[in-house]
N, C-alpha and C positions, 0 to 999 in steps of 0.2 A: 577421652576415649579409653584410657586405662580402666577407670571405674565402670564404664559401660560394658567393657569386655568381661569384667568381673560379675556384672549383673547378668549377662548372658550365661555365664557358668553357673550362677545361682539358679537360674530358670531351669537349665538342663538337670541340675542336681535334684531339684524338687520334682521335676517330671519323672526322673529315674526312681525316686522314692515312691511316687504314685504307682509306677509300673511294678515295683517290688511288692507293694500291697496287693495289686491285682493278681500277681502271680501266686502269692501266698493263699489268697482266697480260692483261686482256681485249683491249686493243689489239694485243698481240703474239700472243695465242693464238686469240682469237675471242670475240665477245660473246654475249649471250643470243640464241638462234636461234628463229625462227618460220618454219615451212615452209608455203607456200601453193601448192597446185596438185597436178597440172597442170590448166591451163585452156586451151581453144582460143579464140583471139581472131580475129574476122573483121571487117575494116574495111568501112565503107560511107560514102558521101558524103551530106552534108546541105546543101542550098542555103540560104544565109542572105543576107538583104538588108542591105547596109551602105552607108555613104556612101563615095563615090569618094575616093581619096587625092589626086587632083589639085586639090582645093580648089574644084571647081565646084559642089558641093552636090548633085549628082545621085546617085541611088541605083544601085547595081550589085549583081550577084549573086556571092557568094563561096561556094566549096564547102569546108565544114568536114569533117574526118575524124572520125568516131565509130567505136566498136567494139562489136560484138556479142560477148558472152562466153557460152560454153557450158561448163558444169560437168559432171564425170563422173557417171555413174549409180551407180557403185560405186567406192569408194576404200578400199584396204586398205594399212595401213602396219605393218611389223614393224621395230621400232627397238631397238637395244642401245646403251646408254650406258656407256662405259668411263671411270669417274671417276678423277681425279687430284687431289692437293692440291699446289698450287704456292705457293712462299713468296717474299715480297719483304720482306727485313729480318725483322722479328718478326711479320709478318702472313701468314696462310694464306688462300688463295683456292681455292674448289672449281671445277675445270674438268673437261671431258670430251671424249672423242673418240666420235663416234657413227657407227654403220653402220645405214642405213635401207634397207629394200626396199619400194618403192612398186609397187602393182599395182592393176588395176581395169579398168573398161570405160566407154566413152562410148556413150550411146544414139545411135541414128541422128540425125545432124545435118542439119537442113533449114531453109529460110527460114520454113516454116510454124510452127516452134517459137517464133520471135520475130518477130512481124509489125511490122517497123520502118517499112514503107511505102517502103523504098528498096532498091536492088539491092545485095546483099552481094558483096564481091569475094572469092570463094572461093579464087582463085589467089594471094591475098596473105595468107592465113590464117597465124597463128603459134601455136606452142605455148609457153605461159608457165609458169614455175615460180618462185614467189616465195621468196627466201632472204634473211633480214634482214641477214646479214653475209657478204658474198662472199669476204672475205679468208681465211676459214678453210676453204674448200673444198680437199680434199686429192687428189681424183682428177677426171679429166675426166668430166663429166656427160653421159650419153647416155640415150636412151629408145627402147625398141622399141615402136612403136605402129602399128596398122593394117597390119602386114606389112612395115614399113620401119623403119630406125633413123635417128634424128635426133640431131645433135650441138648442144648448147646453147652459146650465147655470152653474155657479160655484157651487161646492158642490157635495158630494156623500152621498147616503143614507146608505152606509155601507163601511167598510174598508177591505172587504175580498180580494179585488183585488189590490188596491193602497191606499196610505194614503192621496193623494191629486189629484184633477182632476175635470172633468166636467161630467154632466149627463143631460139627456133629457128624458121626458116621451115618452114611446114607446109602447102604448097598442097594444096587439096582439089579433085580433079577430079570429073567426073560419076559415075565408078565408085565413089568413096568417099562422096560426099554421099548421105545416106539409108541408110548402112550402119553397123551397130554396129562399134566398134573397141575392141580390148583394148590395154592398155599395161602396160609393166613397166620399172622403172629401179632402179638402186642409187645411193645417195647417201652419200658419206663426208665428214663435216664435223666440225670442232672447234667448241667453244662453251664458255661459262662461265655459271654460275649457273642458267640455265633452258633447257629445250627444249620448244617448243610447236608444235602443228599446228593448221591451220584445217580444219574439217569441210566441205570443199567438195563432197564426194560426196552424192548423194541418200541413200545409206547409207554412212557412214564407220565403218570398224572399225580400231581402233588397238591394237597391243600394244607395250608398252614395258617392257624389262627392264634391270636394272642391279644392280651389287654395292654401290651407295651405301646406307648404313644409315639415313639421315635424310631421306627424300623428303618434300616438301610439294606436294601436288597442287593446282593452281590453275587459274584461267581460268574460262571459261564453263561447263565441264562437269567433273564428278568421275568417276573411274573406277567401273566396276561393282563393288560390293563382293563379289558372289558369285564373280566371275571374277578377282579380284585377290588377291595374297598379299604379305605383308611379314614377313620373319623377321630377327631380330637377327643380325648378322654374315654374313648370306647375301644381303642386298639385297632387291629387290622385283620383282614382276611385276604390271603394271597393264594393264587392258583397258577400252577405251571403245567404245561403240556410239552413234553420233549420227545421227539422221534429219534430212532436210531440213525436217521439220515443227518441229524444235527451234531453228531459226535464222531470222533476219529477212530473208532474201534468197532469191530463187528459183533454179531450175536454169539459167535463161538470162535475160539482162538486157542492156540497153544503158547506156552511160555508167558513171559511177563509183559503186561501193558499197564503196570501200576501208574506210571507217570501220566499217560494219556487219560486214564480213568479218573485220577484225582484232579486233573486239570479241568474236567468236565463238571465238577461239583458246583452246586448252586444252593442258595439259601438266604437266610436273613441274619443281619448283624444287629444286635440290640444296642443301638448307638446312644451314647450319653449325649444329651442335647447341648452341653456346654463343655468345651475343653479350655479351662482357664489358662493353662500353661501355653497353649498355642497362641492365644490372644496376647498373653504377656510377651511372648517372643516377638510377635508382630509389632507390639508397642515399642519394644526396645530397639527395633530397627530404625525408628524415627527419633531416637534419642539424640543423635548428632545434630539433626535438623533443629530440634528444640533448643539445644545449647547454643548453636550458632545464631539463631534468631534472637535469643535473649541477650547474648553478648553484643549483637549488632546494636540493640537499643542502648545498652550501656556505652558502647563506643560512640554512637552519634550524640548522645547526651554529653559525653566527655568532650567531643569536638565542638559541638554547637554552643554548649553552655560554658566552654572554656574551664572545665573542671579537671582535676587530677584524680583519677581513680587508680588505686594501687593494684598491681597484679594479684596480690593476696585477696583483694576484694572480689576480683573476677573469679578466683579459685573457689572462694566460699560459695558464691552463687552457683558455680558449676557443680559443686558437691551437693548443694541443695536440690538441683535438678536431677542428679543421679539418685538421691534419696527417694525421689518420687517413685522410681521403679522398684526399689526394695519394699516401700510401703505398699505399692500396688500388688506385688507378689504375695506378701504376707496377708493382706486384708482380703484379697480375692479368694484365698483358700477357705475362708470362713463365710464371707458375705456375697460372693459372686463378683464377676468382673465389673459390671456396670456400677454397682454401689462403691466398690473399691476404687474405681477410677475417679468417681466424683469426690470421694473423701480425700484421696491422695492429692488430686489436682488442687482442691480448695486449700489444703494444708500448705502445699508448696507455693502456690500463688500468693497466699497470705504472707508466708515467711519471706519470700523474695521481695514483694512489694514493700513490706515493712522495713526490710533492710535497705532497699533502694531509696526509700524516702529519707532515711538518715544519711545516706551517702550523697544523693543528689541535692538535697535541701531545696528542691523545686517540686511543688505538689503536682503540677501538671505533668511533669516528666514521669513521676511515680504512677499517676493515673494512666498515662499512656502505656507504660510498661505493663500494668495490670490488664488493660484492655487487650494488648497484643498477646499476652500469655493466655488469656481466656480464648481468644480466637485460635491460637496454635493448638491448645489442648482440645478444643472442640473439633478442629480440623483433623487432628490425630485420631480422635475417637471415631469420627466418621470413616476414615480410611481403614481402621482396624476392622470395622464391621462390614465394609464394602469390599468383597473379594474380586468380583468380575471387573469392576471399573476402578479399582484402587490405583492402578498405574496411570490411567487417564486423569483422574481427579488429582492425584499427587503431582503429576507433571504440570498440569494447569496451575495448581496452587503455588508450586515453586516458581513458575514463570511470573505469576503476579507478584510474589514476594520480591523477586529480583528486580522487576520493573519499579516497585515502590522504593527499593533501596537505591536504585539508580536515580530516581526522581528526587529523593531526599538529599542525595549527595551531589547533585549536579552543580551546586554553587560553592561547594567546599574547595578552598584553595589547598590542595594536598601538599603543595611545596612549601607554603608559608602560613598555613592556617593556625599554627600554634605560636607564632611569633607575636 
C-alpha cells in the first residue's frame, strides 16, 4: 500500500506538470474567453452623508458615482472557432482563433426606464464590452452604433458588468436619447480551452461553428438540439436562443450585478478526447485488489501444494505489480492509455509468471496464476472505461471472486493444514 500511495503522488505530479504546460501556453496565446456586451453605461451622482476628514466629527455630504446600465434589446453573435493543437514538451493543449460578428439593437434609452431618482449624465455615457483576456485581441475593436463609429480602449470605469474589458466614450445628446440604435462590430481574438458568451440581450441568438471534433457545451444554457449539428471529422454547428426571462437580471439596472451576469454565461469547451492521468488515477484505485488477488493465488498454492514461500518473495511480487502503474503512467504519456495498458500488463504478467514458475516448481500453478492475472487486468481495464456501471460491475466481480475463494478454501484445515 505504501508504493501504491507513492504511485498516486506520481500521477498527481505528472497531472500538475501538464496543467503548468497548459497555463504557459494560455499565457502566451490567450486564456479561456468570455464575451460580455455591448452595454451602455451612464453615470449619475448619489449624495452620501459621511464624517468630515478634518477630525471635527461633523457630517458632510459626499457625491458617489454610480452607473445605470442599459442592455440591448437584441443581440446576435456569429462566431467561428478555428482550433489548433499546440505542444509544450509531451503535452498537447487545445487553442483557437475566433472571429465573431456582433449585431443587434438597443431599445430607446431614457431615464424613465430606470428610475434612479437622480439626474443621469448622458454626456458622460460609455459603451462597454467585457473580454476576459485582453492580451489575445488581434485587431483594433470598433463598433458602428447609432450612425457613428466608436473606437474601444482598454479598461473599464466600473466593474458592475465585467472584471475586464474595453470601453469607449459614447455621449448621448437629446437627439439620441429616446431613439432606438442598431450596432454592429467584428471581434478577432485568440483563446484556449473554452469560448463563452453572456446573454445580455433581451433576446440573445448565438451561432458557433468550428472544425473541432470533440466539443463539450457548458455553462448556464445548452444549444438548441433541433438547430445544432455535430459530425465526426467535420466539426460542429451550435445555436442558442436565450430570453431575458431565462436569466436573473433585468434589461436595465443600477450598481453591480457582475456575479449574476457571469453565472449566466454559456459556450463551448474544446475538450481533449483523452485524459490519460484521470484513467491512470482510476487504474491505481484498483491496485490493492490486484495485489490481494495475486497474493491469494500464491497463498493457496503455498497451502495446497505444501510449499514454503518466503515473505521476501511475496514482497518482490508486490513490487512487480506496483511497477505496472509506473510503466502505465510513463508509456501512456507517449502512446496513449490503451496501448500503454497492454504493454505494461504483458510485461508484468510475464515477469510474475516467470518468477512464480521458479518458486512454485509446478507448471499448472504458474499457468493458473497467469490466467488469473489476465482476467484481473482485463476486468480492471473494463472498469476503467465504464463509468456509469463501474460500481455495479465491480461489486459483482468482487462477489464472484469472494465466492471462488470460499469454494477453493472450503476443505482447507486452517487449524492443522501445515502439520
